[in-house]
Every structure is written in C-alpha cells, then in structure tokens.
N, C-alpha and C positions, 0 to 999 in steps of 0.2 A: 504494500500500500504506500502511496506517495506521502511525503511528510505533511503536505497541506491537507490531504484527506484524513490522515490519521489524527491530526489535531482537532478537526471538526468532530469526528466520531467520539473522541475522548470527552469533549465538552458535553455532548449529548449523554454519554454514558454516565458521567459524573452527576448530571442532573437527575438521571433515572435512579441512581443509587441513593440520592437524598430525597426521593419523591415523597416518602412517608411524612417528612416534616415540612415540605414546601408546597406540595401539590394540593390543589383544590379543584373540585370538579367544575365544569363550565357553569352549572346551575348555581354554585356557591360563590362565584366571582362576579362582581359587578364590572363588566368589561366596558372600558371607555369606547364609545362608538359615535360615528357621525355618518348620517345618510343624507347625501344631497339628492340623489335620485338613483335607484338601484334596479338593475335588471333582475327580475325574479329568478331567471335561469341560473344566477350565481349561487343561489341557496342550495344547500345539500352537501353531500360528501364527495370529495374529490381525491383521487389517488394518482401519484406519479413519482417522478424521480428528481432528486437534486443531482445534477450532472457533475459530480465531483470527478476529476480526472482519475481514471483507473479504478474508481470505486463508487459508482452511483449508489445513492442511498434513497430507499423508498420512504415517502411520507404520505400521510393522509390528513387532509384538512376537512373539518366539519364547519361549514359556513352557515351561520344563522343571522337573522336580521340585526340582532343587538349583541351578539357574542359569537364565540367559536372556539375550536380547540384543534390541537395538532397531535398526531400519533406518529411515532417512529418505531415500527415493528422490530427492526434489527437491534434497536437499543432498549427495548422493553418499555418505551414511553407510550402511554395510552391516555388520550383525551386530556392533554395538558392545556389549560385554559390560556387563551390569548390575553395579553395586557390591553390591547386596543384593536379595533377594526373599523375601517372607514370605507364607505362605498361612494362611488361617483360614476353614474351611468354603468358602463361595462367594466370599470376599474375597481380593484379592491386593494387596500393597503393594510397590512397586519404588522403589529409588533408583538414580540413574545419575550418575556424575561425568564430565561431558562437557567436556573442555577447561577444567577448573577451575570449571565451572558445575554446581551441584547441581540435579538434576531429580528430582521425585517424581511417581510415578504411583500413583493409588489407584483400584481398580475392583471392581465386583461383577458376578458372573455372573447374568444374568436372561434367561430364555427364549432361550438360545443366543446372547446378546449380552453383551459386557462394557461396562458403563456406568460412567463415573467422571470423574476430573479429572486434568489434566496441569499441574504447577506448576513454573515456572522463573523465577528472579529476582523472586520475590514476586508474579508474575502467574499466575493460575489460569484454565484453559480446560477446557471440557467435552470429553470424548472418548467416542466410541462405536465399539466394535470388533466385527467379526464374523469367525468362523473362515473360513479359506480355504486352498486348496491351490494351490501355485504351478504355473503352466502350464509344462510341459517346454519347454526351449529347443530350437527346431527350426532355428535359423539358425546360420551360421558367424560367429564374433566376429572383427571386424577392428580393427586399430589403424592409422589412417591419419595420416601426418605432416601437420600443419597449423601455422600460425603459433602459437607459444606452447606446443607440445606435440603430443599425439596425440589424434585424434578417434576415439572408440569407435563402431563402426557394426555393423549387422547385415546380413549377406549371406544372403538367402533363395535357396537354390539348388534348382532343379527336379531330379527324378531323371534326366531326360534333357533337358539344356539345348539351346536352339536357337542360342546365341551372342548372344542379345539381352539387354541389361541395362537396367533402369530405375532411375534414381536418384530417390528420393522425398524431397521436402522438406515438412515440416509447416507449419502456419499460424502465426498471430501468438501472442504471449504465451508462457507456459510450457507449450507443447504438445510432447509427446514423440514418439518415433519411431513409436508406435502410433496417433497421432492423438488422444491423451488429454491434456486440460489438467490439469496438476498441481493438485490440490486441488479439482477440480470433477467428479470421477467419470470413468467410462470409457465409450467407445463403440467403441474398437478399429478405427476406420475404415481407417487406413493399414496396420495389421497385416493386416487382411482383404484389402486390395488386394495386399499382398506375397504372402500365402499363396495367394490365388486366381490370381495371375499365375504362380506356381510350378507350379500344376496345369496351366497352359497351356504350360509349357516355358520361361517367361520368368523370368530371374533379376532380383533387385532388391536395392538397398542402401538402407536407411533408417537414420536416426540421430537421437539426441537432439541438439538444437541446443546449441551451446556455452553454458554457464551453466545448463543444464537436465539433470536426471537423471544419466545416465552421464558426461556431459561438463560437469558443474558446475564442475570445477576449471579449465577453460579460460578462465573469466572470473573474475578475482579481485575486480573492482569493477564494478558495474553501469554506471558512466559510461564504461567502456572498450569497451562493446559498440556496434557500428555495423551498419547494414544491409550495408555493403560487406564487412564481415568475414564475414557469412554467404555472400556471393557468392564470396569467396575460398575458403571451405571447400568449396563445390561444385566449384570448379576443382581443388582438391587431390584430391577424390574421383574426378573424371574422370581426372586424371593417373594416379592409383593404379590405376584400373580398366583403363586402356589397357595397363598392363604385365601384365595377367592374360590368358593365352592362351585362357581359357575364353570371352572376350567379343570379339566382332567388331563390335558395334553398340551405341551408348550413347544412351539416350533420357532426357530430363529431365521429371519430373512434379512439379508443385507444386500444393499445395492452399491456397486462401485467400491470405494474404500470401506463402506459399511460391510461389504462381504467379508473382508479380512478381519474387521472388528468382530463380526459374528462368528467367524471361524475360530478365533482365539477364545471367544466366550463359550462356544460349544464344547470346548475341552474342559471348561471349569464349572459347568452347570449341568444339572440333570434335565436334559431336554430330549424331545422326541426326534428332531431332525434339524438339518441345516439346509437352507435354500440360498444359494449364491447366485446373484444376478449381476452380470457384467463385472465380475471380480477379476482383478489382475492376477496373473499366474507367474509373475516374475518379481524379483525384488524391486521396490519402488524407485531406487536410484537408476536402475536400468530403464524403466518406463519414462522417468523424468528426462533422462539424457536423450532418449529417442524423440520425445516431444520437443525438447529445446533445440535439438540439432536442425529442426525445420525452420527455426525462427531467429537464432542468435548468430552473430558474426563469430569467426574463429576464436578471437581473443576472449570473448565472454563465454564461449562454449568450454574452453580450456579452464577458465576460472570456475565455472559451474561444476565441472567434473572434479576438480580438486576440492571444492567446498563439500560436495556430496561424499567424497571419500573420507574427509575429515569428520563430517557429521556421523557417518556410518561407524566410524571408529569411536564415537562417543565424545568427540571433542568439538567445542564451539569454534566458529570461524570469526576471528577478530576483525578482519578488514574485508568489506564487501563493496564492490563498485556500485555507484548510484543506480545504474540500470538494472541491477539484480536485487535491489533492496526489497522489492515486493515478494520475492521468493525466499531470500536468505536473511531478512531483517533479524536483528538479535532476539527480538521477543518471540519469534516463531521457531527459533533453533531448538529449544528444548523439546517441542513437539516432534520436529523432524528427527532428532536423535532417537526418541522413543519409538518412532514409526519405522525408521530404516532398519532397526534390528530384527524385524520380522520378515521371513521369507515365506510367501504364500504357499508354495509347494510343501515346504517342511511343516507348516502349521496345519494344512488340511490333511496331511498324512497322519496326524495325531488325533483326528476326530473319529470317534467310534460309534457314531450314529449314522443313519441313512442320510445321504447328501444328494441333492440335485443341483447341477450347474446349468444355468440358463444363459445363453449368449446370442446376441443379434449379429447377423452377418453384415448389417449396415452401420455398425458401431464404429465411429471414427476415433474413439478414445481407448477402447479396449478391444483386443483382437481375438479371432478364433484360436490363435496360438495360445493365448492366455488360458482359454477354456480347456484346450487340449492338455496343457501342463497340469492344471488342477485335476482333471479327470485321471490322468496317468498316475497321480500321486496317491490315490486312495481307492482301494478295492470296493469300498462301500458306495462309491459315487456312480451316478448316472449323469449323462449330459444330453442336453437338447438344444438344437440351434433353430433360430427363427430367421428365415431368409430376408425379411424386410425390416426387422427390428433394429432401431438405433440405440444410442446410449440412454436416452430418456424414455425408452420402452414404447416408442411409437413407430408405426409403419411408415417408411419412406421409400420412394422409388427413384427420385431425381438425383441431382448433383449435390455437392457439398453445401451449397447455399440453401437448398431445400431442407437438407438434413439439419443444418443449424437453425433454420427458421422454426422447426418443430420444437426447439428448446423453449420457445416463447409463445407457444400456442396451447393453452389449456383446453381448447375445444376438440383437439384431436383425441380420439379414443386410444386406449392401450392396444398394443399390437395384437393381432388376431390370434387367439389360442393361448395367450400367456396365462390368463386366470385359470383356464381349463387345465393347463399343465400343472400349475401350482396346486390346484384343488385335488387333482388326481393323485399327485404325489403325497399330499397330506393324508388323504383318506385310504391309501393303499396299505 
C-alpha cells in the first residue's frame, strides 16, 4: 500500500477503535444543515469508492434532508454521523469530524451518479457514488470467542437442515466473507456458495477475516497478523460449532489461500472432510515469482527473489525499494514469514480425511498444475476440473479482459455444476 493511502486508512481505523466513546448515531446528533434548494434524487444511500492510488476504499453515504452518516466497511465504521451537510440544487457538501480529523466531501449529482472529491488531511481523492439498496440479511449473526476478542460470523441456515455444516474461508488479501476484495468490486462468490448450499439443506459459516470488514478490530496493527492466527480462528469456529446441537458433521472449505489455511486446520481439528477450491499446489514464493516475472523489470525481479528467500528463511528484509513496498512493507513481513513456511503439497499429504480438489481451467491465478500437485500428494483426495470456471468461480468463455470483468460482476451465477459437486461430495 502506498504511504499516502496507508495514512488515510490508519486515520479511519483509529476513529473506529475509539467509536464507543465518540460515536453517536445520526438520530442522536443535531447535524448542522443548510438547504437552498435540493434535488430529491440526492436523498438515500449511496455507495462507491474513494480512489486512493493502489488502494481504493469503499464508502457508503446515507443522505437525509437534515442529516446523514458515513460507513467505511473495511475499517469497521458504521453510520458515523456527519458534522454538517449542505444542499444546493444538485450539489451536496459534507463535513465529518472523525476522531479529530476533518473530512470534507463535495459532490454533484449527474445522471444518477454523485461525482466529487473526498478530502482529508490536505489530500484530495476522486469519489464516484451510485445509489443502492442494501440486501436483506438472510443469515444468523454469530459472535465466536477467539484470541483477542470475538469473531463476527454469518451462519446461513437451511429451512430444513441435514446436520451438515460447512465452514468457509476466503482467499488472500482483504477478501471478505462474501468473496469480495475490499476496494476492488464484488463478485459474491462465497455468498453464493453459502446460499446455494442452504437450498440443498447444508448449513454454512462464513466470516470476514480478522483485520477485515466486521472483524477489523481484531487486529490493531498489521504486523500482529500471522497465517497461524487464521488457522487458530478456524479451530475456534469448529469448537463453537461442535457445541451446537443442530450440527453433527463439520466440513472445511477454503478458496485460494483459504484452501491452504483449511488444509492446515484439517490436520488439527476433528472434521469430516476438506474441500479445496483453487488452492495453490506449490510453495507461495514460487507462485509469487511466477506472477511478478510478468510485470517487474529485471532489477526489481532480482530484489523480489532475494526478499522472498530471506523471508522464507524467517528473516525480515530491512531495505525495500519504493516500488515493492506494497508487497514487502515491514508491517506485512511477519505474515509472509509465517505463510512461506508452508508447502501445500506437504500439508495436504498430512490430512487424513476425504478431500476434494476443485479447479477451473479458466483460472488465471491458479493453474491445473497446482491441482495436479495437490491430488498427487494425498491418496484420500479426488479432483474435479471445470472447463469454464475462473478464479472467482464463474463461467467465462472470452479473453483475459472478460475473465477479469467477472471479478466485479455479482450478477453472474456460480459456475455450472460447482454446488452439485460440493453437495455430492459432502453427502457421499
């Protein structure tokens, strides 16, 4: 993450951490307001991005005639009241006092879109907002005891449950319980898995990883996050679920990096099976070097290789070029050290429950070779390939651009046959 983006995120995070003593709901705050003449189309909820370089940040504004509030899902900020709001025809001007930091938002309604600027600490960024209606919550909200507090999770229950429960773990980076990467659009892949399984009578628990979305507050500093902490959270969820009489069988499902997390967790917990979707079958440093070789000049590629070797040896990298800070910044190095020590083939070889490996042939991030490696490492495993499935579990037929466009399209259904394959495996 660039320095400028990191400083903004930290301001928001600090405000969220102090919200119990400083926040008041919109209804409790007498917001300063001025209405010269207002287009009624401005009223309501608007969602969009603060276009911070390298790290767009999602915000939601709730505009009312005399008041309003801001939510920042990635920072755990919900309905924080405006200090003032002013309307003038199609223009709106907002000020927010967030933890002592003054924020100004100026926007204009154009063709059902609000376009404008977000200014904080002397830095201004473009914002584009579109009207939206919140999707009704269909799941049961859980609070699960974990190290450092409580993990907020979503239990998707079928009308008539079969006693089977699937715990779902998202992939790498700021990916939430629905399978959406914060700041990079929505595809709702994991949300769709949960809802489709419920239609088959199978319950599921999915959750924002600690440090993300609902569970932002579980990580105060990025350097405190490790791969093993994710594995411990899975164990806490398994222990919690075993105390619920509605469930008699627990399955672990991991997507992308989540597949490796669930592979390690399957060794440490009494579960019925492991479902690995788009999981890498090589050490992470090999995959990273393969990805970086397509985009970095030779000098930075050599630096990256040396950094990965040092991190894999358990040593921090003291000096990192500015162009590589987003990947090797000091605060993320403890996580990388803890992650790079795991070899997916070795880990899956130690799993003693039935395993299914699901892989799409249109995946541009994880290859069929990865699936083959995992399959070859464990006699308990079966493998199934989907001809048109990409990394976000959607069917694509076109070029790379169409493939990537599906990452931001929540209206595309899951790949044909995916839920049926998962269901058949669970019930066999």
